[in-house]
N, C-alpha and C positions, 0 to 999 in steps of 0.2 A: 260771363254767363254762369248762373247758378243752376246746377242740375238737381231737380227734385228726385226724391227716392224712387227708383224704378218700380219698386214693389207697390208704392201708392199709386203711381201712374197706371200700372197694370190693373190694379183693383178698380180704378176709375174707368178704364177702358172696358172692363168686363161689365161694370154696372151700366155704362152707356149702351153697350151691345145688347144687354137684356131689355133696356127701356126701348131702344130703337126697334128691336125684334118684336116686342109686344105691340108697339104702336103700329108697326107694319102689318101684323096679323089682323089687328082690329080694323085698320083702314081698308085692307084688302077685303075683309068680310063685308064692310059697308060699301064696297065697290067705289071708293072715293079715289080720285086722281091724286089726292094729297099723299097717297102711299109712296109716291116717288121720293118724298123728302126723307122719311125714316130709312128708305132703301139707300139713299145717298149717305145718310148718317152711318149706316152699317159699313158701307164701303170705306168711309173715312176712318172709322174705328179700326177696321182690319188693317188698313194701310199704316196707321200709327203703331199698331201692335207689331207689325212686321219690322218697321223702322226701329222700334224699341229693341227687338231681339237682334237686329243686324248692326246695332250701334257699335258694339265691341269689335266685331270683325271689320267694320268699316274704318274704325279708328286705327286698328292694326294695319289695315291696307294702306291708309294715308301715311302711316309711319314708314312702312316698308318702301312705298313709292318715293318718299322723301329721301330715304337712305340711298335708294338706287340712283336717284337724280342728284345726289350729293347736296341736297338742300338741308342745311342745318338750322334753318330759321323756324321750323315747325315747333309749336309749343302747345301742350295740352293743359287746360285749366286744372289747377289743383284745388280750387275753391268749389268743391263738390260735396253735396250733402250725403251722397251715397258712399259709404266707406270703401267697399271693394273697388268701385270706379275710381275713387280718389287715389287708392294705392296703385291701381293700374296706371293712372296718369303720371303719378310720381315715378314709377318704374320706367315708363317710356321716356319721360324727360331726363331721368338719370342716365339711361342708356344712350340717349341722344347726346348728352354732354360728354360721355365717355368716347363716343364715336368722334365728336369734334376734337377732343383732346388727342386721340390717336392720329387723326388726320393732321392736326397741327404738329404733333411730334414727328410724323412721317415727313411733312414738308421741311421741318427743321433738319431732320436727318439727311433728306435729299439735298438740301442747301449745303449742309456741312460736307457731305461727300463730294458734291459738285465743286466746292472751293478746294477741297483736298485734292481732287482729281486734276484741277488746273494748276496746282502748285508742285506736283511731283515731277521729277525729271524724266520719268519713264513715259514714253508715248503710249496711250491707250486708245484703241479704235474698236468700235463695235460694228460688225457687219452682218447683214442677213444673207440668206442663200441667193438672193438676186444681185448681190454686190452693192446694195445700198448701204452707205455709211450712216448709221443712226447716231453715232457719237464719236467725236474726236477731240481729245483735249489739246491744250496749248502746245504741250511738248510734242505731240504727234504731228501737229501742223508744222512746227518748226523743223522736226527731224525729216519729215517728208517734203519739206520745202513747198508747201501748198497751203495758203491761208484759209480756203473755203473748200472743205472736203464733204462731198455728198455722195460720191460714187467711186468705186475702185477704178473705173475707166479714166478718171482724171489723172491718175498717176502715170499714164502713158506720156503725158507732157513733161513729166519730171525725168523719168528714166524707164526705158522699155524693160530692162531686167527687173527693176523694182516692181513694175506692174505685173510681170509674169509671176514673180514669187508671191506677191500680195494676193493675186487672184487664186493661186494654188492654196494658199493658207486660208482663204475665205471658204474653201470647199473641204479642207481636211485639216485635222489637228496634227501639227508637227513643228519642228524647229528648223529655222533656216538662217543663214548668214548671207547678207547681200552687200555688195560694194556699190555705193551710190556716188556718182561723180557729178560735181557742179562746176560751173565756171570759176567759182571762188576756191575750189579745193575738192577734196575727196572725203567721203564719210563711209564708215563701215557700220552697218546696222545688223543687229541680231533681232530677228522676229520670231515670236512664238505664239501659237494659236491654241485657244482652249474653247471647246464648244459647250453650250448650255441651252436650255429651253426656257423661254419667258412667255407666259400666258399662251402656250401652245405654239409659239414661233421659235424656230431653231435659229440661234444666234451664235456668233463667234467673237470672242474677245481676242484681239491681236495686240500683244505688248511689243514695244519697240525700244531697243536700247542702242545707244551710240557706244560701240566697243572699240572705237578707234584708239583711244588712249591706252586701253588695256592691251590691245594688240601691239601697239607701238612699244609698250613696256616689255611685253613678251618677246617681241622681235629683238629688242635691244639685249635682253637677257640671253636669248639664243646666240646672238652674235658674240657676246662676251664669253659664253661657254665655248663656242667654236674657236675663238681666237686663243683662249687658254690652251685648248687641246692642240691647235696648230702650232702654237709657240712651243709647247712641251715637246711635240714630235720633232719639229725642225731643230730645236736647240739640242735635243738628244743626238741628232746626227751631225750637226754643224760643229758643236763644241769639240768632240774628239778629233774631227777632221782638222780644225784650226790648230788644236794643240799639237797633234802629230806632225802636221806639215811644218809648224814652227820648229819642232825638235829636229826633224829631218833636215830642215834648211840649215840648221847650225852645224851639221856635219860637213857642209860643203862651202860655206861662206868664209872669207878671210877672217881669221881670229876666232874661228869656231872650234868645235871639238877636235877636228883634224887639222890643227894649225900647222903641223909639220908637212902637210901636202900629200901625205900618203893615206890611202883608204884600206884598212885591213878587213879581214873576213867578218869580224864581229860587226863592224860598221855596216858592211853590205847586208849582213843578216838582219840587223836592226832596221835598215832601210826597207828591205823586202817585207819584213813583218809589219812595219808601219804603213807601207803602201797597200798591203792586203786589208788592213783595218780601214784605211781610207776608201778602198774599193768597196768593201762590204757596206760601209755607211753610205756611200754614194748610191749603190744598188738599192739599199733600203729606202733612201730618199726618193729614188726614181719610182719604186713600188708605191710609195706613199702618194706621189703625184698622180700615178696611174689610177690609184683608188679614188682620188679626188675627181679625176676626169670621168671615171665610171659613174660617180654619183651625180655629176652635173650634166652629163650627156645621155641621160636615160631616154630611150626612144619612146614614142607614143605607142601605147598598147594597141594591138590588133585583137579585138574581142571576138570570141566565138564560144558557143556553148561547150562546156567541158564537164563530163561526169566526175563529180568530186570523189566518190569512193574509188573509182578506177585510178584517178590521178594519185591519190594518197597511197594506194597499194603499189602502184608502179614506183613511186619515190622510195618506199620502204625497201623494195627489192634492190634499188640502186644503192641504198645505204647499208646493205647486208655486210659489206666488207669493212665497215667502220669498226674500230676497236670496241669490244664489249657489246656489240649489237645484239648478239644472241643471249646475252645475260639479262637484257631488259625485256620486261613484259609490255608489249604494245597492245593497246585496245582501241579499235576504230569503231565508232558509233555514229552513223550518218542517218538522219531522220528528215525526210524520207530517204530510203536506201538509194533510189534512183535520182536524187537531187543533182541538179547541174547548175553551174554558175557561168555567166558570160565574162570571160577573162582572157587575157593573153597567156596562153598556157606556159610559154617559156619563162615569162617574168614571174608568174604566180608559182611555178615550180621552184624558182630561185627563193621566193619568200618562204615556202613550206620547208625546203631543204635547210635554210638558215635557221628557222625556228626549231625544227626537229633536231638538228645538230646541237643547237644550244641546249635543248632539253636533255639530250644524251650526255653532254659534258657536265650538266648540272647534277645528274644522278650517278656519276662515276663512283663516288664513295658511299653510296647508299646500299644497305644490305639487300633490300627487295626493290630494286629500281622498277618504276612503272611510269609509262607515258600514255596518256589518254588523249586521243584525237576525236573530238565529237563535233557534230554540226546539226543545227536545227533552225527553224524559223521562230522569231520572237513575236510577242503580241503586237509590237509596234511595226511589224512587217519587214524587219531586217532579217537577213540570213547570216547567222553567226557561226564561225568555225573556232573552236576552242582547242588549244594545245596545252595540256596540263601535265606537270611533272611533280614528283614527290621528293625533289632535291632539297637542299638546306635552305633555299630561299635567297632572295636578293635584299640587301640592306637598303633602308630608306635613302641613304646618301647616294648609293649607286643607282637606285631606281630613278632618281631625279635626272640622271644623265645618260641613261641607256640609249636614248634616241638621238643623242648629240653626235654628229659626224666625227669619226676618228676617236671617240672615247671607247676605251677597252680596258678590261681587267685581266685579259689573257696576255701571256708573254709573246705569243706569235700571232695575236689577233690584229686585224686591220682597223677595226672599229667602225666599219661602214655597213656591216650586215643589217643591223636593226634600222639604221637611218635610211638605207637603201630600201628596205622592206616597207618602211613608212611611206617613202616617196612613191613606190610602186602602188601601194594601196590607195594613196591620194589620187594618183593618175587614173585609177579604176573607179573613182567616186566612192571609195570606202574609207575605212580607218583601221588602225591597229592600236590596241590598248593592252596594258599589262598590270597585273596585281600580284603581290607576293607576300607570303608569310612562311615561317618555318615549316617545311614539309609540303608546301603547296604554292607553286608558281604557275600562273595562268596568263597566257597570251590569247587575245581575242581578235579575230579578224571579222570586221563587220562589212557586209555587202548590202547595198540597196537593191531592192527588187527591180 
């Protein structure tokens, strides 16, 4: 359809309006019923003028409605005699093509990410606040052992513990590790949740990783470290016992050192000396076994609220008789001051004493020794206790093994202090971590609220 120039149409309508108005006045003056006809003509002209002025807003309204309804078939004729109208139609058509291209590109991107999501080995699940699962990729269905996931409640059929952890993650952002047991075997899953808002709806993306192989490798590495330490400790005791007993045996067997059948005082003295060494090594080996027993027979903690500041101050009083205690500057900063933690007081005292003693030994050769014990709540909701010293630091090689049972760099150390502390923290549902650099060693105890 060709559009005539709106200006010419408007001039024509004005002319018709003048003609119809004059005719109407004349016929009314003559009292003729034919006056109705020019009256209708005036109404028709007014209607056409209104439509003429509303054409541009009407076309824009059509265009916006089409965009809202995702209708990309709308096309405005560009074969128009009126240049401004032609340019407007060209602009609307160009904008419509751009919208089509964006929609097409968006669909291609959506398809690309959909394929990518199905190919990754990490399970991805999107959940809303009602527990509805809006999206679950192939890896998630395989890891959760459920082919059709629509709601968190379905996971009850897989594993009650998995359902509990998943439901918690659907409500709050945190990191969890859960053990999932099937008839065909066991799987260890690491689940992490992140929240975001999409079109006004709060959603959570839960990523799922199978960390069984990583944990198996870590467990094997831990066993290897433990076996190395055990071998070292046992061989250090057994080797001299075997060597000395073999030497002493030669004093008394036929053809030995006392072939003449007489035992002189020197032989007796050597025998006594050798037996003392054997006894010392035996006692040391027994102590070692007792340390191992202490580590493996740790009792279940009996939890009760304990004021942290009072506990720390009490332990510092107990340590006052330690060498160089009064030379060290101790700083205790608890925030809030009246903070309390639910712990087994006896076991946690053992942890604090071990860490404070280690810090005291670390600053022995420092000119201005300082130990800072601080505690506060973190943004993630954990309660952290930090024990920091300004000693020379721990080397990276030693840092890798400080939590390995029986590993020690001290001549008289048992090597179970830190490993026992880690076990106690684990039984309390917390953790212990360490970082070190020259002049700054930090041990962190993390407690869940």
